[in-house]
C-alpha positions as CSV (number, residue, x, y, z in Angstrom):
1,X,-6.2,4.0,-45.4
2,X,-3.5,4.2,-47.3
3,X,0.1,3.5,-45.1
4,X,2.7,6.3,-46.2
5,X,7.1,5.8,-45.6
6,X,8.8,8.3,-45.7
7,X,12.6,8.2,-46.0
8,X,14.8,11.1,-46.2
9,X,18.5,10.8,-46.8
10,X,18.7,13.6,-44.1
11,X,20.7,16.0,-47.3
12,X,22.6,14.1,-49.1
13,X,24.5,12.5,-45.6
14,X,23.5,8.6,-45.9
15,X,22.4,7.2,-49.4
16,X,18.4,6.0,-49.9
17,X,17.6,2.4,-52.1
18,X,13.7,3.3,-53.6
19,X,13.4,-1.0,-54.6
20,X,14.3,-2.0,-52.2
21,X,11.9,0.0,-49.8
22,X,9.9,-0.3,-52.5
23,X,9.3,-3.8,-52.4
24,X,9.8,-4.3,-48.7
25,X,7.2,-1.8,-47.1
26,X,3.7,-2.9,-47.2
27,X,2.9,0.7,-48.1
28,X,3.9,3.6,-50.9
29,X,7.1,4.0,-50.4
30,X,8.6,8.6,-50.6
31,X,11.7,9.6,-50.5
32,X,12.7,13.1,-49.3
33,X,15.9,14.6,-49.5
34,X,15.0,17.8,-46.8
35,X,11.4,16.2,-45.3
36,X,12.4,18.7,-42.4
37,X,13.7,21.9,-43.9
38,X,12.8,22.7,-47.2
39,X,9.9,19.9,-47.7
40,X,8.5,20.9,-44.6
41,X,5.1,22.1,-46.3
42,X,5.5,18.7,-48.8
43,X,5.8,16.8,-44.3
44,X,2.6,19.3,-44.0
45,X,0.7,17.2,-46.0
46,X,1.7,13.7,-46.0
47,X,0.5,14.5,-41.7
48,X,-2.9,16.1,-43.3
49,X,-3.8,13.9,-45.9
50,X,-5.5,11.3,-43.2
51,X,-2.9,8.0,-44.5
52,X,-0.6,5.8,-42.1
53,X,2.2,8.3,-41.9
54,X,6.3,6.0,-40.5
55,X,8.7,8.9,-41.6
56,X,12.5,7.1,-40.9
57,X,13.5,9.7,-38.0
58,X,13.4,10.3,-34.3
59,X,15.4,13.3,-34.3
60,X,12.3,15.7,-35.3
61,X,9.6,13.8,-34.4
62,X,8.9,16.2,-31.6
63,X,8.1,18.5,-34.4
64,X,6.6,16.2,-36.6
65,X,4.2,15.1,-33.8
66,X,3.4,18.9,-32.9
67,X,2.5,19.1,-36.6
68,X,0.3,16.1,-36.6
69,X,-1.6,17.3,-33.4
70,X,-2.8,20.0,-35.1
71,X,-4.0,18.7,-37.9
72,X,-5.9,15.9,-36.1
73,X,-2.9,13.2,-37.1
74,X,-1.1,12.8,-33.8
75,X,-3.0,9.1,-34.3
76,X,-2.0,8.6,-37.4
77,X,1.7,8.6,-37.0
78,X,5.0,6.4,-36.1
79,X,8.9,7.1,-36.7
80,X,11.4,4.9,-36.9
81,X,15.6,5.3,-36.6
82,X,17.2,4.4,-39.7
83,X,20.1,7.5,-39.5
84,X,22.3,6.3,-37.2
85,X,21.2,3.2,-36.7
86,X,22.0,1.9,-41.0
87,X,22.8,5.2,-43.0
88,X,25.5,6.6,-41.0
89,X,27.7,3.5,-40.9
90,X,31.0,3.0,-43.0
91,X,28.5,-0.1,-44.6
92,X,25.6,2.5,-45.6
93,X,25.6,1.2,-48.8
94,X,24.6,-2.4,-48.2
95,X,22.2,-1.1,-45.7
96,X,19.2,-0.9,-48.1
97,X,17.5,-4.1,-46.7
98,X,17.9,-2.9,-43.2
99,X,16.5,0.1,-44.0
100,X,13.4,-2.0,-45.6
101,X,13.3,-4.0,-42.6
102,X,13.1,-1.6,-39.9
103,X,10.7,0.9,-41.5
104,X,8.6,-1.6,-41.8
105,X,8.7,-3.4,-38.4
106,X,8.1,-0.1,-37.8
107,X,4.7,-0.3,-39.1
108,X,3.6,-3.2,-36.9
109,X,0.5,-1.8,-34.0
110,X,1.3,-1.6,-30.6
111,X,-0.7,-2.2,-28.8
112,X,-2.3,0.9,-25.5
113,X,0.3,0.4,-22.3
114,X,-1.8,0.1,-19.1
115,X,-1.0,2.2,-16.3
116,X,-1.2,2.3,-12.5
117,X,-1.8,5.2,-10.8
118,X,-0.1,7.2,-8.0
119,X,-0.4,9.5,-5.7
120,X,2.1,11.3,-3.0
121,X,0.4,14.7,-1.5
122,X,4.6,15.3,-0.5
123,X,4.8,14.4,2.9
124,X,8.7,13.0,3.1
125,X,10.6,11.5,5.8
126,X,14.3,12.5,5.8
127,X,16.1,9.8,7.5
128,X,19.9,10.8,8.1
129,X,23.1,11.0,10.8
130,X,24.6,14.3,10.3
131,X,23.2,18.4,10.2
132,X,23.6,17.7,6.2
133,X,20.1,16.3,6.9
134,X,18.9,19.4,8.4
135,X,20.5,21.9,5.6
136,X,18.6,18.8,2.9
137,X,15.9,19.5,5.2
138,X,15.5,23.6,5.0
139,X,15.9,23.7,1.5
140,X,13.1,21.2,0.8
141,X,11.1,22.7,3.2
142,X,9.0,25.0,1.4
143,X,7.6,22.3,-1.1
144,X,7.4,19.4,0.6
145,X,5.9,18.5,4.4
146,X,9.3,17.0,5.1
147,X,10.2,15.8,9.3
148,X,13.4,14.9,10.2
149,X,14.1,11.8,11.3
150,X,17.8,11.6,12.8
151,X,19.5,8.4,14.1
152,X,20.2,8.0,17.6
153,X,23.3,9.1,18.5
154,X,23.3,12.2,16.2
155,X,24.8,15.2,17.5
156,X,24.3,18.0,15.4
157,X,23.3,21.8,15.9
158,X,19.6,22.7,16.5
159,X,18.0,25.1,13.6
160,X,17.1,28.3,15.3
161,X,13.7,28.0,14.7
162,X,11.9,24.5,13.9
163,X,10.5,24.3,10.9
164,X,9.7,20.5,10.7
165,X,9.5,18.1,13.7
166,X,12.8,16.0,14.9
167,X,12.4,13.3,15.5
168,X,15.1,10.4,16.6
169,X,14.1,6.9,15.8
170,X,16.2,4.0,13.6
171,X,14.1,2.7,11.0
172,X,13.6,-1.6,11.5
173,X,11.2,-2.5,9.1
174,X,10.2,0.2,5.4
175,X,8.0,-1.3,2.8
176,X,5.7,0.4,0.4
177,X,6.6,2.4,-2.7
178,X,6.3,6.2,-3.8
179,X,3.1,7.6,-2.3
180,X,2.5,5.0,0.0
181,X,5.8,4.0,2.8
182,X,4.7,2.1,6.1
183,X,8.0,3.3,8.0
184,X,8.2,0.7,11.6
185,X,10.7,3.0,14.2
186,X,12.0,2.0,16.9
187,X,14.3,3.8,19.8
188,X,12.0,6.8,19.3
189,X,11.6,10.2,19.9
190,X,10.8,13.7,20.1
191,X,13.3,16.6,20.0
192,X,13.3,18.5,23.5
193,X,12.3,22.4,23.4
194,X,14.7,23.3,25.5
195,X,18.1,21.2,23.6
196,X,21.1,24.2,23.0
197,X,25.1,23.1,22.2
198,X,22.7,20.1,20.2
199,X,19.6,18.4,20.1
200,X,18.7,16.7,22.5
201,X,15.2,13.9,22.7
202,X,13.0,12.3,25.5
203,X,11.7,9.5,25.9
204,X,12.4,6.5,23.7
205,X,10.4,3.5,22.6
206,X,10.0,1.3,20.3
207,X,7.5,0.0,17.2
208,X,6.4,3.4,16.3
209,X,4.7,3.7,12.6
210,X,5.5,6.1,10.3
211,X,3.3,6.4,6.6
212,X,5.1,8.6,4.3
213,X,5.0,10.0,0.4
214,X,8.9,10.4,-0.6
215,X,11.7,8.4,2.1
216,X,15.3,10.4,1.4
217,X,18.0,8.5,3.6
218,X,20.8,10.2,3.7
219,X,22.5,7.7,6.0
220,X,25.8,5.6,5.6
221,X,24.8,2.1,5.4
222,X,23.2,-0.5,2.8
223,X,20.0,0.9,1.1
224,X,16.4,0.2,3.6
225,X,15.4,-1.7,0.1
226,X,17.1,-4.5,-2.2
227,X,17.4,-2.9,-5.3
228,X,16.6,0.5,-3.3
229,X,17.3,2.1,-6.7
230,X,14.0,0.7,-8.4
231,X,12.2,2.1,-5.7
232,X,10.0,5.2,-6.5
233,X,9.5,7.5,-4.0
234,X,12.6,6.1,-2.0
235,X,15.7,8.4,-3.1
236,X,19.6,7.6,-1.3
237,X,22.5,9.8,-1.5
238,X,26.3,10.0,-0.3
239,X,25.6,12.8,2.4
240,X,29.3,13.9,1.4
241,X,28.6,14.3,-2.1
242,X,27.5,17.6,-3.0
243,X,26.2,17.1,-5.5
244,X,24.5,13.7,-4.7
245,X,22.6,16.1,-2.7
246,X,21.1,19.2,-4.4
247,X,21.0,16.4,-8.2
248,X,18.1,14.4,-5.3
249,X,16.8,17.5,-4.4
250,X,15.8,18.2,-7.5
251,X,14.2,15.2,-7.9
252,X,12.4,14.9,-4.3
253,X,11.5,18.4,-5.3
254,X,9.1,16.6,-8.5
255,X,7.7,14.3,-7.4
256,X,4.5,15.7,-5.9
257,X,1.4,15.0,-7.6
258,X,-0.6,12.0,-9.8
259,X,2.0,9.8,-12.1
260,X,0.7,7.4,-14.7
261,X,3.4,4.2,-15.0
262,X,3.3,1.4,-17.1
263,X,1.9,-1.2,-15.7
264,X,4.7,-3.7,-16.6
265,X,3.5,-7.3,-16.0
266,X,0.2,-8.7,-16.2
267,X,-0.7,-12.0,-14.0
268,X,-3.1,-14.7,-14.4
269,X,-3.2,-16.3,-10.8
270,X,-5.2,-19.8,-12.4
271,X,-2.1,-20.3,-14.2
272,X,1.0,-20.1,-11.6
273,X,2.8,-23.0,-10.5
274,X,4.6,-21.9,-6.9
275,X,2.9,-24.1,-5.1
276,X,-0.5,-26.7,-4.0
277,X,-1.7,-28.0,-0.6
278,X,1.4,-26.1,1.2
279,X,3.3,-27.8,-0.7
280,X,6.3,-25.4,-2.8
281,X,6.8,-25.6,-6.1
282,X,8.1,-22.9,-8.8
283,X,9.8,-20.3,-7.2
284,X,11.4,-19.1,-10.6
285,X,10.3,-15.7,-10.3
286,X,10.5,-15.7,-6.6
287,X,14.1,-15.2,-6.5
288,X,14.6,-13.6,-9.7
289,X,12.7,-9.7,-8.5
290,X,15.4,-7.8,-7.7
291,X,13.1,-5.6,-6.5
292,X,10.9,-7.3,-4.1
293,X,7.6,-6.4,-5.6
294,X,6.6,-10.0,-6.2
295,X,5.6,-12.5,-2.6
296,X,3.9,-16.1,-1.5
297,X,0.3,-16.3,-1.7
298,X,-1.4,-18.7,-0.9
299,X,-0.6,-21.5,-4.1
300,X,0.2,-18.3,-5.7
301,X,2.4,-15.4,-5.7
302,X,1.0,-11.7,-5.9
303,X,2.8,-8.8,-7.4
304,X,2.4,-5.4,-6.7
305,X,2.5,-3.4,-9.2
306,X,3.5,-0.5,-7.5
307,X,6.4,-2.1,-6.5
308,X,7.4,-3.4,-10.4
309,X,10.1,-1.9,-11.3
310,X,10.2,-3.2,-14.7
311,X,12.4,-5.5,-15.3
312,X,10.9,-8.7,-16.8
313,X,12.8,-11.6,-15.5
314,X,10.4,-12.9,-13.7
315,X,7.5,-13.0,-17.0
316,X,10.6,-14.3,-18.9
317,X,11.7,-16.8,-16.3
318,X,7.5,-17.8,-15.9
319,X,7.4,-21.7,-17.0
320,X,3.7,-21.2,-17.6
321,X,3.1,-18.0,-18.8
322,X,1.0,-16.8,-16.1
323,X,2.9,-13.3,-15.5
324,X,3.4,-12.3,-18.6
325,X,5.4,-8.4,-19.9
326,X,2.6,-5.9,-21.0
327,X,5.1,-3.3,-22.4
328,X,4.7,-4.2,-24.8
329,X,3.0,-8.0,-25.0
330,X,5.1,-10.4,-26.6
331,X,3.2,-11.0,-28.9
332,X,3.1,-8.0,-30.7
333,X,6.8,-7.7,-29.5
334,X,7.7,-11.0,-31.9
335,X,4.9,-9.7,-34.5
336,X,7.2,-7.0,-34.9
337,X,10.9,-8.8,-35.1
338,X,8.9,-11.5,-37.6
339,X,8.2,-8.3,-39.7
340,X,12.2,-7.2,-39.7
341,X,13.9,-10.4,-40.2
342,X,11.2,-11.7,-43.0
343,X,11.8,-7.8,-44.9
344,X,15.4,-7.8,-43.9
345,X,16.0,-11.2,-45.9
346,X,13.6,-10.7,-48.9
347,X,14.9,-8.1,-49.4
348,X,18.0,-9.8,-50.5
349,X,19.7,-9.3,-47.1
350,X,21.8,-11.9,-45.3
351,X,23.4,-13.3,-42.0
352,X,21.3,-10.9,-39.9
353,X,22.1,-10.0,-36.1
354,X,20.0,-9.2,-34.3
355,X,21.2,-6.4,-31.7
356,X,18.8,-6.7,-28.6
357,X,19.1,-3.5,-26.8
358,X,16.8,-1.2,-23.8
359,X,18.0,2.6,-23.5
360,X,21.4,2.3,-23.3
361,X,22.0,0.8,-26.5
362,X,20.4,4.0,-28.0
363,X,23.2,6.3,-25.8
364,X,26.1,3.1,-27.8
365,X,24.1,3.3,-31.1
366,X,24.5,7.0,-32.0
367,X,28.0,7.4,-30.9
368,X,28.8,4.8,-32.6
369,X,27.2,6.2,-35.6
370,X,28.6,10.2,-35.3
371,X,31.4,9.2,-34.1
372,X,32.8,5.8,-35.6
373,X,32.2,3.8,-38.0
374,X,28.7,3.0,-37.2
375,X,26.7,0.0,-37.1
376,X,27.4,-3.1,-39.6
377,X,24.6,-3.7,-42.6
378,X,24.0,-7.2,-40.5
379,X,23.5,-6.0,-37.5
380,X,19.4,-5.4,-36.9
381,X,19.2,-3.1,-34.1
382,X,16.1,-4.5,-31.9
383,X,14.9,-1.9,-29.5
384,X,13.0,-3.3,-25.9
385,X,11.8,-1.5,-22.8
386,X,14.2,-4.1,-20.7
387,X,16.8,-6.1,-22.1
388,X,15.4,-8.7,-19.6
389,X,12.1,-8.9,-20.4
390,X,13.4,-11.1,-23.1
391,X,12.4,-14.6,-22.3
392,X,13.4,-17.3,-24.6
393,X,10.4,-17.2,-26.9
394,X,12.2,-14.7,-28.2
395,X,15.5,-16.2,-29.2
396,X,14.1,-19.4,-30.8
397,X,11.8,-17.7,-32.2
398,X,14.5,-15.4,-34.3
399,X,16.7,-18.5,-35.4
400,X,13.5,-19.3,-36.7
401,X,12.8,-17.1,-39.4
402,X,16.2,-17.1,-39.9
403,X,18.0,-15.0,-37.5
404,X,22.3,-15.6,-37.8
405,X,23.0,-14.8,-34.4
406,X,21.2,-12.9,-31.7
407,X,23.8,-10.3,-29.4
408,X,22.4,-8.7,-25.9
409,X,23.8,-5.6,-24.7
410,X,23.7,-4.0,-21.0
411,X,25.4,-2.1,-19.5
412,X,29.1,-3.2,-17.5
413,X,27.7,-2.5,-14.1
414,X,23.3,-3.3,-14.8
415,X,20.9,-1.2,-13.3
416,X,20.5,-4.8,-11.5
417,X,21.0,-8.2,-11.2
418,X,20.9,-9.9,-14.6
419,X,20.9,-13.3,-13.0
420,X,17.1,-14.1,-15.4
421,X,18.6,-13.6,-18.4
422,X,22.0,-15.5,-18.8
423,X,19.6,-17.9,-17.4
424,X,17.9,-18.2,-19.9
425,X,20.4,-17.3,-22.5
426,X,22.6,-20.4,-21.5
427,X,18.6,-22.2,-22.4
428,X,18.6,-20.3,-25.1
429,X,22.1,-21.4,-26.3
430,X,22.3,-25.3,-25.2
431,X,18.9,-26.2,-27.8
432,X,19.9,-23.9,-30.1
433,X,23.1,-25.6,-30.0
434,X,21.9,-29.1,-29.5
435,X,19.9,-28.6,-33.2
436,X,22.2,-27.0,-35.2
437,X,22.6,-23.1,-35.1
438,X,26.1,-23.2,-33.8
439,X,27.8,-23.4,-30.7
440,X,26.7,-20.3,-28.8
441,X,24.8,-18.5,-31.8
442,X,23.9,-15.8,-28.9
443,X,25.7,-14.2,-26.6
444,X,25.1,-11.1,-23.9
445,X,27.7,-7.8,-24.4
446,X,27.6,-5.7,-21.9
447,X,29.7,-2.4,-22.2
448,X,29.4,1.2,-21.9
449,X,31.7,1.9,-25.1
450,X,30.5,2.4,-28.4
451,X,34.0,1.8,-29.6
452,X,33.7,-1.9,-28.1
453,X,30.8,-2.5,-30.0
454,X,31.4,-2.8,-34.1
455,X,34.2,-5.1,-32.6
456,X,32.6,-7.0,-30.6
457,X,29.5,-7.2,-33.2
458,X,32.1,-8.9,-35.8
459,X,33.8,-11.7,-33.3
460,X,31.0,-13.4,-31.9
461,X,31.5,-17.3,-32.9
462,X,30.6,-18.6,-36.2
463,X,27.2,-19.9,-36.7
464,X,24.6,-21.8,-38.7
465,X,21.7,-19.9,-40.4
466,X,18.8,-22.1,-40.8
467,X,18.2,-23.6,-44.8
468,X,13.9,-22.8,-44.4
469,X,13.1,-20.5,-42.4
470,X,10.1,-20.6,-40.7
471,X,6.9,-18.3,-41.9
472,X,4.6,-18.7,-38.8
473,X,1.9,-15.7,-36.9
474,X,2.8,-15.3,-33.1
475,X,-0.6,-15.5,-32.0
476,X,-1.8,-16.5,-28.0
477,X,-0.7,-16.3,-24.7
478,X,3.3,-16.6,-23.5
479,X,3.8,-20.4,-23.0
480,X,1.3,-21.5,-26.5
481,X,4.4,-19.3,-28.2
482,X,7.1,-21.1,-26.7
483,X,5.6,-24.5,-27.5
484,X,4.8,-23.0,-31.1
485,X,8.3,-20.8,-31.2
486,X,10.1,-24.4,-30.5
487,X,8.7,-26.6,-32.7
488,X,9.4,-24.0,-35.3
489,X,12.8,-23.5,-34.7
490,X,12.6,-27.2,-34.2
491,X,11.3,-28.1,-37.9
492,X,13.6,-25.1,-39.4
493,X,16.7,-26.1,-37.7
494,X,20.0,-27.6,-39.4
495,X,20.4,-30.3,-37.5
496,X,16.6,-31.3,-36.0
497,X,17.5,-33.8,-33.5
498,X,14.1,-35.7,-30.5
499,X,15.7,-35.4,-28.0
500,X,18.1,-31.8,-26.0
501,X,18.7,-32.7,-22.5
502,X,18.8,-29.7,-20.1
503,X,19.9,-28.5,-17.0
504,X,18.5,-28.6,-13.6
505,X,15.8,-25.7,-13.3
506,X,14.5,-26.0,-17.2
507,X,10.9,-25.2,-17.8
508,X,10.8,-27.9,-19.8
509,X,10.6,-32.1,-19.1
510,X,9.7,-35.3,-19.1
511,X,9.1,-37.7,-15.4
512,X,11.0,-40.7,-14.8
513,X,8.1,-42.7,-13.1
514,X,8.9,-46.6,-11.1
515,X,6.2,-48.2,-11.8
516,X,5.7,-51.2,-11.2
517,X,6.3,-49.4,-7.3
518,X,3.6,-46.9,-8.1
519,X,-0.4,-47.2,-6.6
520,X,-2.2,-45.1,-9.4
521,X,-3.5,-42.7,-6.4
522,X,-3.5,-39.5,-7.7
523,X,-2.1,-37.1,-5.6
524,X,0.5,-36.7,-8.4
525,X,-2.8,-35.3,-11.0
526,X,-4.8,-33.6,-8.4
527,X,-1.4,-32.0,-7.7
528,X,-0.3,-30.0,-11.3
529,X,-0.6,-27.0,-11.9
530,X,-1.1,-27.4,-15.5
531,X,-2.3,-30.8,-16.2
532,X,0.4,-32.2,-17.7
533,X,-0.4,-35.2,-15.6
534,X,-3.8,-37.2,-16.1
535,X,-6.6,-40.0,-14.8
536,X,-9.3,-41.7,-16.7
537,X,-12.8,-41.1,-13.7
538,X,-13.9,-44.5,-15.7
539,X,-10.8,-46.3,-14.4
540,X,-7.7,-46.6,-13.1
541,X,-4.8,-44.7,-15.4
542,X,-2.7,-42.6,-15.7
543,X,-1.3,-40.4,-18.5
544,X,1.6,-37.3,-18.9
545,X,1.5,-34.6,-21.6
546,X,5.7,-33.9,-21.6
547,X,4.6,-31.0,-24.0
548,X,2.6,-29.3,-20.7
549,X,5.0,-30.0,-18.2
550,X,6.5,-26.7,-16.8
551,X,9.5,-28.8,-14.0
552,X,7.6,-26.8,-10.9
553,X,8.2,-30.3,-9.2
554,X,5.2,-30.5,-7.6
555,X,4.1,-34.5,-8.7
556,X,7.5,-35.5,-7.0
557,X,7.6,-33.1,-3.7
558,X,3.2,-34.7,-3.1
559,X,3.4,-37.9,-4.9
560,X,3.4,-40.2,-1.6
561,X,6.0,-43.2,-2.2
562,X,8.5,-41.2,-3.8
563,X,8.6,-43.0,-7.3
564,X,8.8,-40.1,-9.2
565,X,12.3,-38.1,-10.4
566,X,12.2,-35.0,-12.8
567,X,13.9,-35.3,-16.0
568,X,14.9,-31.8,-17.4
569,X,15.4,-31.4,-21.2
570,X,13.2,-32.0,-25.2
571,X,12.1,-33.9,-26.3
572,X,10.3,-32.8,-29.6
573,X,8.7,-36.5,-30.3
574,X,6.7,-36.2,-27.5
575,X,5.5,-33.3,-27.6
576,X,4.3,-34.0,-31.0
577,X,2.3,-37.3,-29.5
578,X,1.0,-36.0,-26.7
579,X,-0.3,-37.3,-24.2
580,X,1.1,-40.9,-23.3
581,X,-0.6,-43.6,-20.9
582,X,1.9,-43.9,-18.4
583,X,0.3,-46.8,-16.0
584,X,-3.6,-48.6,-16.6
585,X,-4.4,-51.2,-13.7
586,X,-7.7,-52.7,-13.8
587,X,-10.3,-51.7,-10.7
588,X,-9.9,-53.3,-8.3
589,X,-13.8,-54.9,-7.5
590,X,-15.5,-55.3,-3.5
591,X,-15.7,-59.1,-2.4
592,X,-19.5,-58.3,-1.1
593,X,-21.3,-57.0,-4.3
594,X,-18.8,-56.9,-6.6
595,X,-18.7,-52.5,-7.4
596,X,-15.5,-50.8,-8.8
597,X,-13.1,-48.8,-6.3
598,X,-10.3,-47.7,-6.2
599,X,-7.0,-50.1,-8.1
600,X,-5.2,-53.2,-6.7
601,X,-2.0,-51.8,-6.4
602,X,-2.5,-49.5,-3.6
603,X,-5.0,-51.4,-1.9
604,X,-2.6,-54.5,-2.1
605,X,0.3,-52.3,-0.4
606,X,-2.3,-51.5,2.5
607,X,-3.3,-54.2,3.2
608,X,1.3,-55.7,3.5
609,X,1.4,-52.0,5.4
610,X,-0.8,-54.1,7.8
611,X,-0.4,-57.3,7.8
612,X,1.7,-57.6,11.6
613,X,-1.0,-55.4,12.3
614,X,-2.8,-56.7,15.2
615,X,-6.4,-55.1,14.2
616,X,-5.3,-57.9,10.8
617,X,-4.0,-60.3,11.7
618,X,-3.8,-63.8,14.7
619,X,-7.6,-64.3,15.2
620,X,-8.6,-60.8,13.6
621,X,-7.1,-62.2,10.4
622,X,-10.9,-61.9,9.1
623,X,-10.8,-58.5,9.5
624,X,-8.2,-57.7,6.5
625,X,-11.6,-58.3,4.5
626,X,-12.6,-55.3,5.1
627,X,-10.2,-54.0,3.6
628,X,-11.3,-55.5,0.2
629,X,-15.0,-54.1,-0.2
630,X,-16.1,-50.3,-1.0
631,X,-16.9,-48.3,1.6
632,X,-21.0,-48.9,1.6
633,X,-20.8,-52.7,2.3
634,X,-17.5,-52.5,4.6
635,X,-19.7,-49.9,6.8
636,X,-22.7,-52.4,6.3
637,X,-20.3,-55.4,7.4
638,X,-19.0,-53.9,9.9
639,X,-22.3,-53.1,11.7
640,X,-23.9,-56.4,11.1
641,X,-20.9,-59.3,12.2
642,X,-19.8,-56.0,15.6
643,X,-16.4,-55.6,14.1
644,X,-15.0,-52.9,16.5
645,X,-11.5,-51.9,16.4
646,X,-10.9,-51.9,20.5
647,X,-12.4,-55.2,20.9
648,X,-10.1,-56.7,21.8
649,X,-8.3,-54.4,23.9
650,X,-7.7,-54.4,27.2
651,X,-9.6,-52.5,29.6
652,X,-8.6,-49.7,30.4
653,X,-7.7,-49.2,34.6
654,X,-10.6,-47.0,36.3
655,X,-10.0,-43.5,36.8
656,X,-8.5,-43.0,40.3
657,X,-11.5,-40.5,42.8
658,X,-11.6,-38.6,46.0
659,X,-14.0,-40.9,47.0
660,X,-12.1,-44.3,45.8
661,X,-9.0,-42.7,48.5
662,X,-11.2,-41.8,51.2
663,X,-12.8,-45.7,51.1
664,X,-9.8,-47.2,51.4
665,X,-8.7,-45.5,54.0
666,X,-11.2,-46.6,55.6
667,X,-11.3,-49.5,55.3
668,X,-7.7,-49.8,57.0
669,X,-8.5,-48.3,59.1
670,X,-7.0,-45.0,59.7
671,X,-9.4,-42.0,59.7
672,X,-9.7,-41.2,56.0
673,X,-9.7,-36.5,57.6
674,X,-6.0,-37.5,59.1
């Protein structure tokens, strides 16, 4: 199958450089003037040819997609916007490398998106405190199965016809998502049918439970959910705003049926470093999730795919790769980024600035192209589902492959907290600064104004491009890709150094271990979820591989001697050295049989702690020899020599019974019964 790239000048409104496109695009390039109109017959011929087609136009994508479906070629066609992103710009005459890079990157295959299914039957609970709640319930009653819940103290006139149940109550707890809300209601009471001027309610009770598919909140208080706007099926509006109520009514009516929503996060519990033996370690995802989709679940966490809103901050922050973004997977996203930067550089592009954006950026870029100067020729837009999904592997790979700078575009008022993204950007700048890429080559731009976009891109801090960009292929799982990208960034760095200190909470680092007080009990080895700490079954030994450490802190929290301290850093030399021995001892040998068991350090520490105990001092000092015997000999000596831990303990007084009491009274000449 031949791959064909179609670039249309959109009736001559933008220049095309066929030579640059042919050099950068891995296939045959077709140039057009009016591919959707005057050359529509040519378009039909190319679409129906059976070749894989990349069309440099998104405006007319629906028309071409319909044509492809009619010709049975819908799975062999993709689209990329080279007009607003490159051609409609005052720099269009210099944008040939950028056009070639965008089209080549669009040809990178993307895996299918996984989905989860939600079913909603339209059972709706409206929670309100005024007459507008009744009005909305009446408007929706024909399309939805309505129950109206009024807050206690609400005074409203009863409707003439009870077309839906009206009850009183206060929602004490709300859980779930579209198709499966569970509500705990206090002060629950039924409306009295004899209500006259205002609705009266019967006896109230707490702890009533109600289920609903859709939850509409018209109260004036705080949302029932953290980041409620991200919770599918939960609709909240200001009851005093008629436009907001009208929009809510239309949206609620569409929430009936079976829906497929993306499964944004893939999760492997075996890689999770949340906890071990009831000791908490990593909580990064729990701290960042704005939708409340992540909860502790024993040694791991559980991610509810129905609640997950897809921000991706958990995946970006996860140090082990247990949580990974799936829309698209990180390796597929990096392959597209590699192609973009490689082709841009190969076709003569210089000082590539990446503009990472989501759907918010689409509107700003279009507005800037149509009403302003357009994007600069060296700015390569990278579209993702959510900018908060970008982890450190994205930024390190970008600089390794020759990016000059990276700008991350967000809303002026983000729809959810972006603390995780800010932490990632700060970490990326720390590493880039340490390797000589500039003081702050990664920047965050929060704006809703397209006129502010181009000046901000021009005002970024000076940066340094890699003198010898890497060429590695991204393959593997998230943690492996992160390590690979950082190693390659180090090799491609303008001024590489081996050790870069990092702030507390970074996902990389070493350990400072007090060797003298370490007893080689190896509790830390069993607690380490990523096997950064290791042992040797043949002899007492503690080893450490810094490239695997995620700084979860479980080893330090588990260590009984408290001799382990976390040391956040990237030590590239230690990464290359892999596993090193931290402490090694000869095993202790049994005094009786000579069998190797335990370690001398741990046994000596136990002896020192028991030195003043009555069971192992004075006349019982010989018992201390038991500590230096293996488990078999210890039992044998204890039995043969009749060692008893209670042998020298004074006899306890016998219990005084009723018979003893009666006997004592009789001995004193007293009547035992009086």
